The first five atom37 places (N, CA, C, CB, O) and aatype in JSON, in Angstrom:
{
  "aatype": [12, 7, 19, 5, 0, 2, 19, 15, 7, 10, 19, 7, 6, 18, 1, 0, 10, 13, 3, 7, 10, 6, 1, 4, 6, 16, 6, 10, 10, 6, 5, 1, 10, 9, 15, 3, 0, 6, 17, 15, 16, 5, 0, 0, 6, 8, 10, 10, 5, 10, 0, 2, 3, 18, 7, 15, 13, 12, 10, 1, 2, 0, 10, 0, 9, 15, 10, 0, 10, 1, 9, 6, 3, 7, 3, 12, 7, 13],
  "atom_mask": [
    [1, 1, 1, 1, 1],
    [1, 1, 1, 0, 1],
    [1, 1, 1, 1, 1],
    [1, 1, 1, 1, 1],
    [1, 1, 1, 1, 1],
    [1, 1, 1, 1, 1],
    [1, 1, 1, 1, 1],
    [1, 1, 1, 1, 1],
    [1, 1, 1, 0, 1],
    [1, 1, 1, 1, 1],
    [1, 1, 1, 1, 1],
    [1, 1, 1, 0, 1],
    [1, 1, 1, 1, 1],
    [1, 1, 1, 1, 1],
    [1, 1, 1, 1, 1],
    [1, 1, 1, 1, 1],
    [1, 1, 1, 1, 1],
    [1, 1, 1, 1, 1],
    [1, 1, 1, 1, 1],
    [1, 1, 1, 0, 1],
    [1, 1, 1, 1, 1],
    [1, 1, 1, 1, 1],
    [1, 1, 1, 1, 1],
    [1, 1, 1, 1, 1],
    [1, 1, 1, 1, 1],
    [1, 1, 1, 1, 1],
    [1, 1, 1, 1, 1],
    [1, 1, 1, 1, 1],
    [1, 1, 1, 1, 1],
    [1, 1, 1, 1, 1],
    [1, 1, 1, 1, 1],
    [1, 1, 1, 1, 1],
    [1, 1, 1, 1, 1],
    [1, 1, 1, 1, 1],
    [1, 1, 1, 1, 1],
    [1, 1, 1, 1, 1],
    [1, 1, 1, 1, 1],
    [1, 1, 1, 1, 1],
    [1, 1, 1, 1, 1],
    [1, 1, 1, 1, 1],
    [1, 1, 1, 1, 1],
    [1, 1, 1, 1, 1],
    [1, 1, 1, 1, 1],
    [1, 1, 1, 1, 1],
    [1, 1, 1, 1, 1],
    [1, 1, 1, 1, 1],
    [1, 1, 1, 1, 1],
    [1, 1, 1, 1, 1],
    [1, 1, 1, 1, 1],
    [1, 1, 1, 1, 1],
    [1, 1, 1, 1, 1],
    [1, 1, 1, 1, 1],
    [1, 1, 1, 1, 1],
    [1, 1, 1, 1, 1],
    [1, 1, 1, 0, 1],
    [1, 1, 1, 1, 1],
    [1, 1, 1, 1, 1],
    [1, 1, 1, 1, 1],
    [1, 1, 1, 1, 1],
    [1, 1, 1, 1, 1],
    [1, 1, 1, 1, 1],
    [1, 1, 1, 1, 1],
    [1, 1, 1, 1, 1],
    [1, 1, 1, 1, 1],
    [1, 1, 1, 1, 1],
    [1, 1, 1, 1, 1],
    [1, 1, 1, 1, 1],
    [1, 1, 1, 1, 1],
    [1, 1, 1, 1, 1],
    [1, 1, 1, 1, 1],
    [1, 1, 1, 1, 1],
    [1, 1, 1, 1, 1],
    [1, 1, 1, 1, 1],
    [1, 1, 1, 0, 1],
    [1, 1, 1, 1, 1],
    [1, 1, 1, 1, 1],
    [1, 1, 1, 0, 1],
    [1, 1, 1, 1, 1]
  ],
  "atom_positions": [
    [[-4.11, -29.32, 14.13], [-4.67, -28.27, 12.79], [-3.84, -28.93, 11.76], [-4.29, -26.34, 12.88], [-2.61, -28.85, 11.81]],
    [[-4.42, -29.55, 10.89], [-3.62, -30.16, 9.64], [-2.94, -28.91, 8.45], [0.0, 0.0, 0.0], [-3.39, -27.77, 8.61]],
    [[-2.32, -29.03, 7.76], [-2.01, -28.41, 7.08], [-2.82, -27.67, 5.74], [-1.2, -29.02, 7.0], [-2.47, -26.58, 5.3]],
    [[-3.93, -28.44, 5.2], [-5.06, -27.85, 4.72], [-5.55, -26.8, 5.24], [-5.92, -28.56, 4.68], [-5.78, -25.79, 4.58]],
    [[-5.78, -26.9, 6.62], [-6.67, -26.06, 7.41], [-5.69, -24.63, 7.38], [-7.03, -26.8, 9.11], [-6.21, -23.53, 7.19]],
    [[-4.22, -24.79, 7.59], [-3.45, -23.81, 7.76], [-3.51, -22.98, 6.61], [-2.25, -24.21, 8.07], [-3.62, -21.78, 6.84]],
    [[-3.46, -23.33, 5.48], [-3.41, -22.94, 4.26], [-4.6, -22.18, 3.97], [-3.2, -23.97, 3.44], [-4.42, -21.07, 3.48]],
    [[-5.93, -22.61, 4.18], [-7.14, -22.33, 4.04], [-7.21, -20.84, 5.04], [-8.08, -23.7, 4.46], [-7.65, -19.81, 4.52]],
    [[-6.84, -20.83, 6.17], [-6.7, -19.8, 7.12], [-5.73, -18.76, 6.49], [0.0, 0.0, 0.0], [-6.09, -17.59, 6.42]],
    [[-4.75, -19.07, 6.11], [-3.82, -18.05, 5.65], [-4.53, -17.41, 4.18], [-2.2, -18.8, 5.42], [-4.42, -16.22, 3.87]],
    [[-5.21, -18.33, 3.43], [-5.9, -17.39, 2.48], [-6.71, -16.87, 3.09], [-6.48, -17.84, 1.36], [-7.06, -16.17, 2.14]],
    [[-7.34, -16.57, 3.82], [-8.54, -15.98, 4.47], [-7.81, -14.71, 4.96], [0.0, 0.0, 0.0], [-8.25, -13.58, 4.76]],
    [[-6.61, -14.98, 5.66], [-6.25, -13.96, 6.25], [-5.48, -13.01, 4.98], [-5.39, -14.43, 7.53], [-5.59, -11.79, 5.11]],
    [[-4.87, -13.42, 4.04], [-4.26, -12.46, 3.11], [-5.43, -11.88, 2.39], [-3.21, -13.12, 2.11], [-5.45, -10.66, 2.18]],
    [[-6.46, -12.72, 1.97], [-7.51, -11.98, 1.0], [-8.2, -10.59, 2.14], [-9.0, -13.39, 0.38], [-8.44, -9.42, 1.82]],
    [[-8.36, -11.16, 3.27], [-8.98, -9.72, 4.26], [-7.93, -8.51, 4.1], [-9.07, -10.1, 6.21], [-8.27, -7.35, 3.9]],
    [[-6.28, -9.06, 4.26], [-5.01, -8.27, 4.38], [-5.14, -7.04, 3.23], [-3.61, -9.31, 4.09], [-4.99, -5.83, 3.42]],
    [[-5.51, -7.9, 1.75], [-5.53, -7.17, 0.58], [-6.65, -7.04, 0.21], [-4.86, -7.58, -0.35], [-6.63, -7.28, -1.0]],
    [[-7.92, -6.75, 0.62], [-9.13, -6.34, 0.66], [-9.32, -4.94, -0.03], [-9.52, -6.39, 1.99], [-9.23, -4.05, 0.81]],
    [[-9.52, -4.55, -1.11], [-9.65, -3.48, -1.85], [-8.38, -3.06, -2.82], [0.0, 0.0, 0.0], [-8.29, -1.95, -3.35]],
    [[-7.44, -4.1, -2.96], [-6.13, -3.84, -3.71], [-6.16, -4.78, -4.81], [-4.79, -4.03, -2.83], [-6.7, -5.89, -4.82]],
    [[-5.44, -4.13, -5.84], [-5.58, -4.87, -7.21], [-4.05, -5.9, -6.94], [-5.54, -3.53, -8.86], [-3.4, -5.87, -5.9]],
    [[-3.76, -6.69, -8.05], [-2.35, -7.26, -8.31], [-1.56, -6.42, -8.51], [-2.16, -8.07, -9.29], [-0.54, -6.52, -7.83]],
    [[-1.64, -5.44, -9.33], [-0.88, -4.61, -9.82], [-0.38, -3.46, -8.79], [-1.54, -4.16, -10.93], [0.45, -2.62, -9.14]],
    [[-0.87, -3.48, -7.73], [-0.52, -2.08, -6.95], [0.52, -3.03, -5.85], [-2.21, -1.02, -6.07], [0.23, -3.58, -4.79]],
    [[1.71, -2.94, -6.53], [2.7, -3.9, -5.52], [3.04, -3.36, -4.49], [3.97, -4.36, -6.0], [3.07, -3.9, -3.38]],
    [[3.36, -2.11, -4.75], [3.82, -1.05, -3.48], [2.83, -1.22, -2.24], [3.72, 0.71, -3.99], [3.25, -1.42, -1.11]],
    [[1.47, -1.13, -2.56], [0.66, -0.98, -1.44], [0.32, -2.6, -1.01], [-0.72, 0.0, -1.85], [-0.24, -2.61, 0.09]],
    [[0.49, -3.74, -1.46], [0.45, -5.05, -1.21], [1.55, -5.13, -0.36], [0.46, -5.94, -2.36], [1.33, -5.63, 0.75]],
    [[3.04, -4.64, -0.71], [4.3, -4.98, -0.08], [4.03, -4.39, 1.48], [5.68, -4.24, -0.94], [4.36, -5.01, 2.49]],
    [[3.35, -3.04, 1.45], [3.16, -1.9, 2.57], [2.08, -2.71, 3.48], [2.5, -0.21, 1.89], [2.21, -2.68, 4.7]],
    [[1.06, -3.4, 2.88], [0.49, -4.4, 3.81], [1.32, -5.34, 4.51], [-0.38, -5.14, 3.16], [1.54, -5.22, 5.71]],
    [[1.71, -6.13, 3.93], [2.61, -7.27, 4.4], [3.43, -6.85, 5.35], [3.42, -7.87, 3.4], [3.36, -7.53, 6.38]],
    [[4.31, -5.81, 5.36], [5.33, -5.06, 6.26], [4.33, -4.54, 7.33], [6.25, -3.74, 5.44], [4.55, -5.03, 8.44]],
    [[3.53, -3.88, 7.29], [3.02, -3.33, 8.49], [1.74, -4.12, 9.06], [2.69, -1.87, 8.23], [1.37, -3.94, 10.22]],
    [[1.19, -4.86, 8.33], [-0.25, -5.58, 9.09], [0.38, -6.69, 9.04], [-1.91, -5.63, 8.36], [-0.19, -7.32, 9.93]],
    [[1.24, -7.43, 8.58], [1.51, -9.03, 8.45], [3.07, -9.3, 9.28], [1.62, -9.56, 6.52], [3.48, -10.44, 9.46]],
    [[3.78, -8.17, 9.7], [4.72, -7.87, 10.1], [6.01, -8.7, 9.41], [4.48, -7.93, 11.39], [6.84, -9.34, 10.06]],
    [[5.98, -8.55, 7.9], [7.12, -9.45, 7.14], [8.3, -8.17, 6.8], [6.38, -10.35, 5.43], [7.89, -7.01, 6.86]],
    [[9.54, -8.38, 6.49], [10.32, -7.69, 6.59], [10.12, -7.16, 5.06], [11.51, -8.26, 7.15], [9.53, -7.88, 4.26]],
    [[10.59, -5.92, 4.69], [10.77, -5.57, 3.06], [11.09, -6.41, 2.21], [11.67, -4.7, 2.74], [10.4, -6.67, 1.22]],
    [[12.4, -7.06, 2.57], [12.74, -8.15, 1.48], [12.04, -9.32, 1.27], [13.91, -8.62, 1.65], [12.01, -9.83, 0.15]],
    [[11.41, -9.86, 2.32], [10.41, -11.03, 2.19], [9.2, -10.52, 1.7], [10.13, -11.8, 3.51], [8.73, -11.21, 0.8]],
    [[8.41, -9.36, 2.05], [7.3, -8.93, 1.37], [7.61, -9.05, -0.15], [6.93, -7.53, 1.8], [6.81, -9.59, -0.91]],
    [[8.78, -8.55, -0.56], [8.98, -8.25, -2.01], [8.93, -9.8, -2.63], [10.53, -7.35, -2.32], [8.25, -10.17, -3.58]],
    [[9.93, -10.66, -1.77], [9.98, -11.87, -2.43], [8.8, -12.64, -2.63], [10.8, -12.61, -1.85], [8.54, -13.23, -3.68]],
    [[7.99, -12.6, -1.46], [6.62, -13.36, -1.75], [5.67, -12.9, -2.74], [5.84, -13.42, -0.59], [4.86, -13.65, -3.3]],
    [[5.8, -11.49, -2.96], [4.77, -11.21, -3.92], [5.52, -11.54, -5.22], [4.17, -9.66, -3.83], [4.92, -11.71, -6.28]],
    [[6.83, -11.63, -5.1], [7.6, -11.88, -6.62], [7.1, -13.0, -6.93], [9.27, -11.99, -6.74], [6.55, -13.08, -8.03]],
    [[7.14, -14.1, -6.12], [7.0, -15.61, -5.98], [5.6, -15.9, -6.54], [7.17, -16.15, -4.37], [5.4, -16.48, -7.6]],
    [[4.78, -15.49, -5.82], [3.3, -15.25, -6.15], [2.89, -15.13, -7.64], [2.87, -13.96, -5.5], [2.2, -15.95, -8.27]],
    [[3.47, -13.89, -8.14], [3.59, -13.57, -9.75], [4.15, -14.36, -10.72], [4.28, -12.51, -9.99], [3.72, -14.81, -11.78]],
    [[5.34, -14.44, -10.08], [5.98, -15.6, -10.92], [5.64, -16.8, -11.29], [6.86, -15.91, -10.51], [5.65, -17.12, -12.48]],
    [[5.27, -17.71, -10.24], [5.09, -18.74, -10.33], [3.44, -19.26, -10.47], [5.83, -19.12, -9.38], [3.2, -20.23, -11.19]],
    [[2.47, -18.65, -9.84], [1.09, -18.86, -9.7], [0.79, -20.02, -8.57], [0.0, 0.0, 0.0], [1.69, -20.79, -8.23]],
    [[-0.43, -20.09, -8.05], [-0.94, -21.16, -7.1], [-0.36, -22.44, -7.65], [-2.59, -21.23, -7.0], [0.17, -23.2, -6.84]],
    [[-0.39, -22.79, -8.92], [-0.43, -24.16, -9.46], [1.22, -24.67, -9.37], [-1.12, -24.16, -11.14], [1.36, -25.89, -9.32]],
    [[2.17, -24.05, -9.35], [3.22, -24.36, -9.14], [3.46, -24.19, -7.91], [3.92, -23.91, -9.82], [4.14, -25.12, -7.46]],
    [[3.2, -23.37, -7.16], [3.52, -23.06, -5.75], [2.67, -24.39, -4.71], [2.88, -21.26, -5.41], [3.21, -25.1, -3.87]],
    [[1.92, -24.39, -4.92], [0.97, -25.5, -4.41], [1.6, -26.79, -4.46], [-0.34, -25.58, -5.21], [1.67, -27.49, -3.45]],
    [[2.2, -27.27, -5.87], [2.98, -28.41, -5.66], [4.63, -28.15, -4.72], [3.19, -28.99, -7.28], [5.16, -29.01, -4.02]],
    [[5.14, -26.87, -4.94], [6.26, -26.8, -4.24], [5.96, -26.94, -2.54], [6.93, -25.46, -4.67], [6.71, -27.53, -1.77]],
    [[5.02, -26.45, -2.26], [4.09, -26.54, -0.98], [4.07, -28.15, -0.41], [2.39, -26.02, -1.44], [4.57, -28.58, 0.64]],
    [[3.31, -28.9, -1.51], [3.35, -30.11, -0.95], [4.96, -31.04, -0.88], [2.26, -30.82, -1.78], [5.2, -31.94, -0.08]],
    [[5.83, -30.54, -1.85], [7.2, -31.24, -2.22], [7.82, -30.63, -0.61], [8.18, -30.55, -4.05], [8.28, -31.5, 0.13]],
    [[7.83, -29.48, -0.2], [8.52, -29.11, 0.93], [8.15, -29.98, 2.12], [8.3, -27.71, 1.19], [8.91, -30.62, 2.84]],
    [[6.76, -29.87, 2.21], [6.15, -30.68, 3.4], [6.49, -31.96, 3.48], [4.76, -30.73, 3.41], [6.83, -32.37, 4.58]],
    [[6.48, -32.97, 2.21], [6.84, -34.29, 1.99], [8.35, -34.23, 1.94], [6.18, -34.9, 0.72], [8.88, -35.31, 1.72]],
    [[9.03, -33.36, 2.07], [10.63, -33.51, 2.56], [10.72, -32.89, 3.95], [11.77, -32.65, 1.5], [11.83, -33.08, 4.45]],
    [[9.95, -32.27, 4.63], [10.17, -31.74, 5.9], [11.12, -30.53, 5.76], [10.72, -32.81, 6.83], [12.1, -30.43, 6.5]],
    [[10.83, -29.56, 4.79], [11.45, -28.21, 4.33], [10.54, -27.19, 5.02], [11.47, -27.99, 2.6], [9.64, -26.65, 4.38]],
    [[10.78, -26.87, 6.5], [9.99, -25.65, 7.27], [10.35, -24.52, 6.53], [10.37, -25.39, 8.87], [9.47, -24.03, 5.82]],
    [[11.86, -23.82, 6.55], [12.19, -22.58, 6.4], [13.05, -22.41, 4.9], [12.99, -22.18, 7.71], [12.99, -21.33, 4.3]],
    [[13.69, -23.37, 4.46], [14.24, -23.53, 3.15], [15.66, -22.58, 3.38], [0.0, 0.0, 0.0], [15.92, -22.06, 4.47]],
    [[16.28, -22.5, 2.53], [17.8, -22.38, 2.18], [17.88, -20.66, 2.35], [18.28, -23.08, 0.38], [18.91, -20.12, 2.74]],
    [[16.67, -19.91, 2.0], [17.1, -18.58, 2.01], [16.66, -17.79, 3.45], [16.46, -17.89, 0.71], [16.74, -16.57, 3.58]],
    [[16.22, -18.66, 4.42], [16.16, -18.07, 5.9], [14.84, -17.41, 6.32], [0.0, 0.0, 0.0], [14.73, -17.13, 7.52]],
    [[13.69, -17.09, 5.39], [12.96, -16.36, 5.69], [12.08, -17.0, 6.54], [12.54, -15.82, 4.76], [11.13, -16.38, 7.03]]
  ]
}
């Protein structure tokens, strides 16, 4: 499966996971990431912060760069 299919699949999973919640409901979004997607508390907070701070345009480019440079886990160790 290609990267684009992986990302598309993840988008669908997160849409379903966050169904009925709004962007501003940070605590509820974090709880769903922790309980349903098995992210740690720190990782859930960080993921939402990244999404809110940078948005899809910047993160899409960061994803492309990390794939081009073969950076899978990054320096933070998530």
